[in-house]
Structure formats: C-alpha cells, structure tokens
A tleap script that builds the chain and sets N, CA, C and O, in Angstrom:
source leaprc.protein.ff14SB
mol = sequence {
  NMET SER LYS ILE ASN SER THR THR LEU LYS
  LEU ASN GLN ASN ASN LEU PHE GLN GLY TYR
  ILE GLY LEU GLY TYR SER ASN GLY LEU TRP
  MET TRP ASN ASP GLY THR PRO LEU SER PRO
  GLU THR ASN TRP ALA PRO GLN GLN PRO SER
  ARG ASN ASP LEU ILE ARG CYS ALA SER THR
  GLY ILE LYS LEU PHE ASP ALA ASP TRP ASN
  TRP LYS TRP ASN ASP LEU LYS CYS ASP ARG
  ILE LEU PRO VAL PHE CYS GLU VAL CVAL
}
set mol.1.N position { 0.846 -1.167 0.000 }
set mol.1.CA position { 0.000 0.000 0.000 }
set mol.1.C position { 0.892 1.231 0.000 }
set mol.1.O position { 1.444 1.619 1.030 }
set mol.2.N position { 1.018 1.812 -1.124 }
set mol.2.CA position { 1.884 2.972 -1.197 }
set mol.2.C position { 1.097 4.257 -1.372 }
set mol.2.O position { 1.670 5.344 -1.296 }
set mol.3.N position { -0.203 4.157 -1.603 }
set mol.3.CA position { -0.968 5.347 -1.914 }
set mol.3.C position { -2.395 5.203 -1.413 }
set mol.3.O position { -3.014 4.153 -1.586 }
set mol.4.N position { -2.912 6.236 -0.802 }
set mol.4.CA position { -4.315 6.279 -0.397 }
set mol.4.C position { -4.919 7.507 -1.055 }
set mol.4.O position { -4.450 8.625 -0.840 }
set mol.5.N position { -5.951 7.305 -1.850 }
set mol.5.CA position { -6.608 8.404 -2.549 }
set mol.5.C position { -7.951 8.727 -1.926 }
set mol.5.O position { -8.605 7.854 -1.354 }
set mol.6.N position { -8.360 9.976 -2.036 }
set mol.6.CA position { -9.692 10.422 -1.651 }
set mol.6.C position { -10.043 10.077 -0.217 }
set mol.6.O position { -11.207 9.823 0.090 }
set mol.7.N position { -9.065 10.065 0.658 }
set mol.7.CA position { -9.324 9.755 2.060 }
set mol.7.C position { -8.582 10.759 2.924 }
set mol.7.O position { -7.387 10.986 2.738 }
set mol.8.N position { -9.282 11.347 3.855 }
set mol.8.CA position { -8.630 12.167 4.847 }
set mol.8.C position { -8.270 11.268 6.002 }
set mol.8.O position { -9.149 10.660 6.613 }
set mol.9.N position { -6.991 11.172 6.311 }
set mol.9.CA position { -6.558 10.312 7.403 }
set mol.9.C position { -6.971 10.938 8.720 }
set mol.9.O position { -6.573 12.062 9.028 }
set mol.10.N position { -7.757 10.228 9.493 }
set mol.10.CA position { -8.210 10.697 10.792 }
set mol.10.C position { -7.640 9.766 11.843 }
set mol.10.O position { -8.004 8.593 11.914 }
set mol.11.N position { -6.748 10.296 12.653 }
set mol.11.CA position { -6.127 9.496 13.696 }
set mol.11.C position { -7.057 9.401 14.890 }
set mol.11.O position { -7.740 10.367 15.230 }
set mol.12.N position { -7.087 8.226 15.534 }
set mol.12.CA position { -7.878 8.087 16.755 }
set mol.12.C position { -7.059 8.549 17.961 }
set mol.12.O position { -5.978 9.115 17.798 }
set mol.13.N position { -7.564 8.312 19.151 }
set mol.13.CA position { -6.901 8.775 20.370 }
set mol.13.C position { -5.539 8.119 20.600 }
set mol.13.O position { -4.739 8.616 21.394 }
set mol.14.N position { -5.272 7.012 19.914 }
set mol.14.CA position { -3.978 6.330 20.019 }
set mol.14.C position { -3.030 6.717 18.881 }
set mol.14.O position { -2.055 6.012 18.618 }
set mol.15.N position { -3.313 7.832 18.209 }
set mol.15.CA position { -2.520 8.276 17.060 }
set mol.15.C position { -2.463 7.214 15.967 }
set mol.15.O position { -1.425 7.003 15.340 }
set mol.16.N position { -3.588 6.557 15.753 }
set mol.16.CA position { -3.662 5.432 14.824 }
set mol.16.C position { -4.761 5.675 13.797 }
set mol.16.O position { -5.862 6.104 14.143 }
set mol.17.N position { -4.455 5.401 12.544 }
set mol.17.CA position { -5.455 5.353 11.486 }
set mol.17.C position { -5.478 3.919 11.000 }
set mol.17.O position { -4.453 3.398 10.560 }
set mol.18.N position { -6.621 3.276 11.072 }
set mol.18.CA position { -6.687 1.887 10.636 }
set mol.18.C position { -7.962 1.611 9.866 }
set mol.18.O position { -8.944 2.347 9.965 }
set mol.19.N position { -7.926 0.529 9.092 }
set mol.19.CA position { -9.079 0.105 8.315 }
set mol.19.C position { -9.061 -1.399 8.121 }
set mol.19.O position { -8.024 -2.050 8.253 }
set mol.20.N position { -10.228 -1.936 7.804 }
set mol.20.CA position { -10.355 -3.373 7.549 }
set mol.20.C position { -9.637 -3.746 6.244 }
set mol.20.O position { -9.563 -2.944 5.313 }
set mol.21.N position { -9.109 -4.980 6.194 }
set mol.21.CA position { -8.397 -5.422 4.995 }
set mol.21.C position { -9.087 -6.587 4.280 }
set mol.21.O position { -8.507 -7.164 3.361 }
set mol.22.N position { -10.291 -6.939 4.673 }
set mol.22.CA position { -10.999 -8.014 3.980 }
set mol.22.C position { -10.541 -9.405 4.377 }
set mol.22.O position { -10.622 -10.340 3.581 }
set mol.23.N position { -10.062 -9.544 5.601 }
set mol.23.CA position { -9.582 -10.812 6.126 }
set mol.23.C position { -10.382 -11.136 7.372 }
set mol.23.O position { -10.475 -10.315 8.285 }
set mol.24.N position { -10.961 -12.330 7.418 }
set mol.24.CA position { -11.787 -12.713 8.559 }
set mol.24.C position { -11.473 -14.112 9.054 }
set mol.24.O position { -10.875 -14.921 8.344 }
set mol.25.N position { -11.885 -14.381 10.276 }
set mol.25.CA position { -11.623 -15.666 10.928 }
set mol.25.C position { -12.928 -16.430 11.059 }
set mol.25.O position { -13.899 -15.916 11.614 }
set mol.26.N position { -12.956 -17.664 10.549 }
set mol.26.CA position { -14.153 -18.477 10.621 }
set mol.26.C position { -13.763 -19.952 10.602 }
set mol.26.O position { -12.897 -20.365 9.831 }
set mol.27.N position { -14.402 -20.728 11.447 }
set mol.27.CA position { -14.155 -22.172 11.504 }
set mol.27.C position { -12.671 -22.520 11.654 }
set mol.27.O position { -12.181 -23.477 11.055 }
set mol.28.N position { -11.972 -21.730 12.460 }
set mol.28.CA position { -10.571 -22.016 12.738 }
set mol.28.C position { -9.579 -21.579 11.678 }
set mol.28.O position { -8.398 -21.914 11.764 }
set mol.29.N position { -10.046 -20.822 10.660 }
set mol.29.CA position { -9.160 -20.383 9.582 }
set mol.29.C position { -9.307 -18.895 9.311 }
set mol.29.O position { -10.407 -18.347 9.390 }
set mol.30.N position { -8.194 -18.244 8.992 }
set mol.30.CA position { -8.239 -16.884 8.473 }
set mol.30.C position { -8.406 -16.989 6.966 }
set mol.30.O position { -7.644 -17.683 6.293 }
set mol.31.N position { -9.425 -16.284 6.434 }
set mol.31.CA position { -9.712 -16.322 4.999 }
set mol.31.C position { -10.004 -14.917 4.500 }
set mol.31.O position { -10.535 -14.078 5.228 }
set mol.32.N position { -9.644 -14.674 3.235 }
set mol.32.CA position { -9.980 -13.416 2.580 }
set mol.32.C position { -11.468 -13.411 2.246 }
set mol.32.O position { -12.091 -14.470 2.172 }
set mol.33.N position { -12.035 -12.239 2.047 }
set mol.33.CA position { -13.472 -12.128 1.769 }
set mol.33.C position { -13.902 -12.894 0.526 }
set mol.33.O position { -15.067 -13.274 0.414 }
set mol.34.N position { -12.995 -13.128 -0.402 }
set mol.34.CA position { -13.361 -13.889 -1.607 }
set mol.34.C position { -13.312 -15.399 -1.386 }
set mol.34.O position { -13.544 -16.165 -2.322 }
set mol.35.N position { -13.010 -15.841 -0.154 }
set mol.35.CA position { -12.976 -17.259 0.168 }
set mol.35.C position { -11.600 -17.895 0.073 }
set mol.35.O position { -11.448 -19.079 0.376 }
set mol.36.N position { -10.593 -17.131 -0.342 }
set mol.36.CA position { -9.238 -17.660 -0.440 }
set mol.36.C position { -8.634 -17.791 0.952 }
set mol.36.O position { -8.644 -16.830 1.720 }
set mol.37.N position { -8.105 -18.977 1.289 }
set mol.37.CA position { -7.465 -19.130 2.596 }
set mol.37.C position { -6.205 -18.265 2.688 }
set mol.37.O position { -5.529 -18.030 1.687 }
set mol.38.N position { -5.908 -17.811 3.869 }
set mol.38.CA position { -4.706 -17.021 4.103 }
set mol.38.C position { -3.488 -17.900 3.887 }
set mol.38.O position { -3.409 -19.000 4.435 }
set mol.39.N position { -2.547 -17.431 3.102 }
set mol.39.CA position { -1.324 -18.198 2.861 }
set mol.39.C position { -0.426 -18.112 4.097 }
set mol.39.O position { -0.624 -17.252 4.955 }
set mol.40.N position { 0.558 -19.003 4.182 }
set mol.40.CA position { 1.462 -18.964 5.342 }
set mol.40.C position { 2.226 -17.650 5.456 }
set mol.40.O position { 2.586 -17.243 6.560 }
set mol.41.N position { 2.478 -16.981 4.335 }
set mol.41.CA position { 3.192 -15.709 4.384 }
set mol.41.C position { 2.209 -14.606 4.760 }
set mol.41.O position { 1.253 -14.344 4.029 }
set mol.42.N position { 2.440 -13.975 5.878 }
set mol.42.CA position { 1.518 -12.951 6.369 }
set mol.42.C position { 2.279 -11.714 6.809 }
set mol.42.O position { 3.508 -11.667 6.773 }
set mol.43.N position { 1.525 -10.730 7.220 }
set mol.43.CA position { 2.097 -9.467 7.665 }
set mol.43.C position { 1.580 -9.104 9.065 }
set mol.43.O position { 1.405 -7.925 9.371 }
set mol.44.N position { 1.334 -10.119 9.919 }
set mol.44.CA position { 0.819 -9.856 11.262 }
set mol.44.C position { 1.823 -9.054 12.084 }
set mol.44.O position { 3.032 -9.260 11.978 }
set mol.45.N position { 1.317 -8.152 12.891 }
set mol.45.CA position { 2.140 -7.439 13.867 }
set mol.45.C position { 2.569 -8.429 14.952 }
set mol.45.O position { 1.959 -9.489 15.090 }
set mol.46.N position { 3.602 -8.100 15.716 }
set mol.46.CA position { 4.005 -8.990 16.812 }
set mol.46.C position { 2.833 -9.299 17.745 }
set mol.46.O position { 2.036 -8.418 18.068 }
set mol.47.N position { 2.740 -10.539 18.166 }
set mol.47.CA position { 1.708 -11.042 19.072 }
set mol.47.C position { 0.304 -10.975 18.468 }
set mol.47.O position { -0.690 -10.908 19.190 }
set mol.48.N position { 0.236 -10.994 17.139 }
set mol.48.CA position { -1.024 -11.027 16.425 }
set mol.48.C position { -1.020 -12.250 15.517 }
set mol.48.O position { 0.062 -12.651 15.088 }
set mol.49.N position { -2.129 -12.858 15.202 }
set mol.49.CA position { -3.446 -12.598 15.788 }
set mol.49.C position { -3.482 -13.051 17.242 }
set mol.49.O position { -2.642 -13.836 17.683 }
set mol.50.N position { -4.465 -12.546 17.978 }
set mol.50.CA position { -4.510 -12.749 19.424 }
set mol.50.C position { -5.015 -14.127 19.840 }
set mol.50.O position { -4.908 -14.479 21.015 }
set mol.51.N position { -5.549 -14.902 18.935 }
set mol.51.CA position { -6.099 -16.238 19.231 }
set mol.51.C position { -7.360 -16.167 20.092 }
set mol.51.O position { -7.694 -17.132 20.779 }
set mol.52.N position { -8.054 -15.048 20.061 }
set mol.52.CA position { -9.310 -14.867 20.778 }
set mol.52.C position { -10.444 -15.131 19.789 }
set mol.52.O position { -10.556 -14.431 18.782 }
set mol.53.N position { -11.280 -16.124 20.058 }
set mol.53.CA position { -12.348 -16.481 19.125 }
set mol.53.C position { -13.393 -15.388 18.925 }
set mol.53.O position { -14.171 -15.463 17.974 }
set mol.54.N position { -13.436 -14.378 19.790 }
set mol.54.CA position { -14.386 -13.280 19.623 }
set mol.54.C position { -13.864 -12.211 18.665 }
set mol.54.O position { -14.610 -11.323 18.250 }
set mol.55.N position { -12.595 -12.299 18.322 }
set mol.55.CA position { -11.971 -11.320 17.437 }
set mol.55.C position { -11.807 -11.974 16.078 }
set mol.55.O position { -10.963 -12.854 15.905 }
set mol.56.N position { -12.622 -11.542 15.100 }
set mol.56.CA position { -12.718 -12.274 13.840 }
set mol.56.C position { -12.439 -11.449 12.593 }
set mol.56.O position { -12.673 -11.927 11.483 }
set mol.57.N position { -11.944 -10.219 12.744 }
set mol.57.CA position { -11.609 -9.393 11.580 }
set mol.57.C position { -10.171 -8.916 11.700 }
set mol.57.O position { -9.579 -8.946 12.778 }
set mol.58.N position { -9.620 -8.477 10.576 }
set mol.58.CA position { -8.242 -7.996 10.564 }
set mol.58.C position { -8.197 -6.580 9.999 }
set mol.58.O position { -9.006 -6.194 9.156 }
set mol.59.N position { -7.226 -5.823 10.493 }
set mol.59.CA position { -7.059 -4.449 10.040 }
set mol.59.C position { -5.579 -4.161 9.816 }
set mol.59.O position { -4.704 -4.931 10.211 }
set mol.60.N position { -5.334 -3.041 9.178 }
set mol.60.CA position { -3.989 -2.504 9.051 }
set mol.60.C position { -4.103 -0.998 9.092 }
set mol.60.O position { -5.209 -0.457 9.097 }
set mol.61.N position { -2.988 -0.324 9.121 }
set mol.61.CA position { -3.030 1.126 9.142 }
set mol.61.C position { -1.676 1.715 9.420 }
set mol.61.O position { -0.639 1.070 9.268 }
set mol.62.N position { -1.718 2.961 9.833 }
set mol.62.CA position { -0.493 3.660 10.183 }
set mol.62.C position { -0.640 4.240 11.582 }
set mol.62.O position { -1.730 4.616 12.011 }
set mol.63.N position { 0.475 4.299 12.269 }
set mol.63.CA position { 0.496 4.842 13.623 }
set mol.63.C position { 1.549 5.944 13.672 }
set mol.63.O position { 2.716 5.725 13.349 }
set mol.64.N position { 1.117 7.116 14.078 }
set mol.64.CA position { 2.008 8.262 14.171 }
set mol.64.C position { 3.146 7.958 15.136 }
set mol.64.O position { 2.907 7.445 16.229 }
set mol.65.N position { 4.345 8.261 14.758 }
set mol.65.CA position { 5.551 8.092 15.584 }
set mol.65.C position { 5.924 6.630 15.822 }
set mol.65.O position { 6.673 6.347 16.757 }
set mol.66.N position { 5.433 5.694 15.017 }
set mol.66.CA position { 5.774 4.281 15.212 }
set mol.66.C position { 5.850 3.580 13.859 }
set mol.66.O position { 4.956 2.815 13.498 }
set mol.67.N position { 6.912 3.843 13.122 }
set mol.67.CA position { 7.055 3.298 11.774 }
set mol.67.C position { 7.101 1.773 11.765 }
set mol.67.O position { 6.718 1.165 10.765 }
set mol.68.N position { 7.556 1.135 12.838 }
set mol.68.CA position { 7.598 -0.325 12.889 }
set mol.68.C position { 6.203 -0.938 12.877 }
set mol.68.O position { 6.041 -2.085 12.459 }
set mol.69.N position { 5.197 -0.200 13.325 }
set mol.69.CA position { 3.823 -0.688 13.378 }
set mol.69.C position { 3.132 -0.556 12.021 }
set mol.69.O position { 2.224 -1.328 11.713 }
set mol.70.N position { 3.549 0.400 11.219 }
set mol.70.CA position { 2.822 0.768 10.006 }
set mol.70.C position { 2.613 -0.396 9.051 }
set mol.70.O position { 3.546 -1.121 8.701 }
set mol.71.N position { 1.371 -0.551 8.644 }
set mol.71.CA position { 0.881 -1.521 7.680 }
set mol.71.C position { 0.980 -2.967 8.159 }
set mol.71.O position { 0.794 -3.883 7.358 }
set mol.72.N position { 1.263 -3.195 9.422 }
set mol.72.CA position { 1.204 -4.552 9.982 }
set mol.72.C position { -0.260 -4.886 10.245 }
set mol.72.O position { -1.077 -3.989 10.454 }
set mol.73.N position { -0.592 -6.178 10.235 }
set mol.73.CA position { -1.966 -6.608 10.456 }
set mol.73.C position { -2.234 -6.799 11.935 }
set mol.73.O position { -1.373 -7.259 12.686 }
set mol.74.N position { -3.445 -6.438 12.342 }
set mol.74.CA position { -3.924 -6.637 13.703 }
set mol.74.C position { -5.314 -7.239 13.647 }
set mol.74.O position { -6.106 -6.897 12.769 }
set mol.75.N position { -5.618 -8.134 14.582 }
set mol.75.CA position { -6.991 -8.638 14.630 }
set mol.75.C position { -7.807 -7.758 15.567 }
set mol.75.O position { -7.273 -7.162 16.502 }
set mol.76.N position { -9.101 -7.685 15.304 }
set mol.76.CA position { -9.989 -6.868 16.115 }
set mol.76.C position { -11.409 -7.362 15.949 }
set mol.76.O position { -11.705 -8.135 15.038 }
set mol.77.N position { -12.292 -6.913 16.838 }
set mol.77.CA position { -13.705 -7.263 16.722 }
set mol.77.C position { -14.279 -6.606 15.472 }
set mol.77.O position { -13.881 -5.504 15.091 }
set mol.78.N position { -15.202 -7.289 14.855 }
set mol.78.CA position { -15.761 -6.831 13.582 }
set mol.78.C position { -16.804 -5.728 13.731 }
set mol.78.O position { -17.302 -5.222 12.725 }
set mol.79.N position { -17.144 -5.349 14.946 }
set mol.79.CA position { -18.196 -4.356 15.141 }
set mol.79.C position { -17.682 -2.917 15.170 }
set mol.79.O position { -18.466 -1.992 15.383 }
set mol.80.N position { -16.398 -2.714 14.962 }
set mol.80.CA position { -15.847 -1.364 14.947 }
set mol.80.C position { -16.197 -0.684 13.626 }
set mol.80.O position { -16.256 -1.337 12.585 }
set mol.81.N position { -16.423 0.595 13.669 }
set mol.81.CA position { -16.693 1.364 12.459 }
set mol.81.C position { -15.361 1.901 11.954 }
set mol.81.O position { -14.774 2.810 12.541 }
set mol.82.N position { -14.895 1.315 10.844 }
set mol.82.CA position { -13.608 1.674 10.255 }
set mol.82.C position { -13.748 1.746 8.746 }
set mol.82.O position { -14.649 1.126 8.180 }
set mol.83.N position { -12.868 2.495 8.081 }
set mol.83.CA position { -12.855 2.436 6.619 }
set mol.83.C position { -12.373 1.065 6.167 }
set mol.83.O position { -11.847 0.281 6.957 }
set mol.84.N position { -12.561 0.797 4.896 }
set mol.84.CA position { -12.128 -0.477 4.307 }
set mol.84.C position { -11.095 -0.193 3.254 }
set mol.84.O position { -11.310 0.619 2.354 }
set mol.85.N position { -9.953 -0.875 3.371 }
set mol.85.CA position { -8.932 -0.779 2.325 }
set mol.85.C position { -9.233 -1.841 1.295 }
set mol.85.O position { -9.504 -2.990 1.643 }
set mol.86.N position { -9.188 -1.466 0.026 }
set mol.86.CA position { -9.519 -2.392 -1.050 }
set mol.86.C position { -8.314 -2.570 -1.957 }
set mol.86.O position { -7.507 -1.658 -2.137 }
set mol.87.N position { -8.213 -3.761 -2.523 }
set mol.87.CA position { -7.184 -4.017 -3.515 }
set mol.87.C position { -7.695 -3.541 -4.864 }
set mol.87.O position { -8.828 -3.830 -5.248 }
set mol.88.N position { -6.865 -2.821 -5.565 }
set mol.88.CA position { -7.199 -2.381 -6.910 }
set mol.88.C position { -6.485 -3.308 -7.878 }
set mol.88.O position { -5.262 -3.438 -7.843 }
set mol.89.N position { -7.262 -3.952 -8.743 }
set mol.89.CA position { -6.687 -4.920 -9.680 }
set mol.89.C position { -6.569 -4.304 -11.054 }
set mol.89.O position { -6.106 -4.959 -11.987 }
savepdb mol mol.pdb
quit
C-alpha cells in the first residue's frame, strides 16, 4: 500500500489510522473475503493474531511516531466502524 486516494486520514486517540483489509476468521481459519485461505506468508504485527475467538476481523493502518507498526496486520472485533482498504486490480 503505497498510496491512499480520496481519504482524509483521521487518527484516533492512540494516534492510529486503521481500516479493515478483507480478512476474517471463521471455523478455525483466516480467509480473505473472496474465500481464499490465508497463505502462510503474512504481515501480522508482533503477538497477532490474538487467538481470541471473539476477534474475527483484521485491520492494518499507520500509527504516528511508530514506523515499525505501520501496515502490519492486527486482529480486532468486527463491530468497529472503520474504513475499508480495497485491492485495486
């Protein structure tokens, strides 16, 4: 992800801008929204995913003053209101 168009980045109280990446957890597997299983090569942040069965969506984003965190994947509950990052083909 090198470019974000038509979006004003709004940081939350943790200096974080994040959005869903179309990756969800179901029946013991992480899968993309199109049904493709997650390959072994991933971009999870350290200590992610959390292995909590209540947390079934994945996000990425940028964090101000923490370049090591940027664009790493994090799992989170699916009920958060976040933008969605889409792949352009």
